[in-house]
C-alpha positions, 0 to 999 in steps of 0.5 A: 500500500502506498501513502496515497491509498490511505483513504481506502482504509476502514476509518473505524479500525485503528491501524498499526505500522512498524515504524523507526526513527533514524538514529544518525545522519546518513544512517545505513537504514536510509542513506542520505537521511537526517538524524531523527527522520521518521519511517515506516517499515516495509513488510516485504523489503524490511527496509525504511520507507516514507510511503510504502506500508502494510498496516496491521489491524491490531497492535498485537499483530504488529508487535508479533510481526516485529518480534518474528522478524527481529533478527532481519530488522536488526540487520537492515535497520542497524542501531534503531528501535522498531516500534508499533505505532498507530498509523493515524498518529504517525501520519500526523507526526505525533509518533 
């Protein structure tokens, strides 16, 4: 799903996404980024993305996915903490 398709999500559901904040400038997880840049984690590539995401319909399922892919996420997103965040709050810059 791309960011421009977010209107197609059921607004009665609280959607969750794995998200990450770049811990440093030009971070290997997102080359060329600034420190503190916010990203969602693409579930297919396990990489930081600004607009490609697959939301989960519960926080628990998002956390389960993060834990299941923990080793691979640590390799592709080194030095960062991956968290489950509400998609609506992430889009508004509150998470």
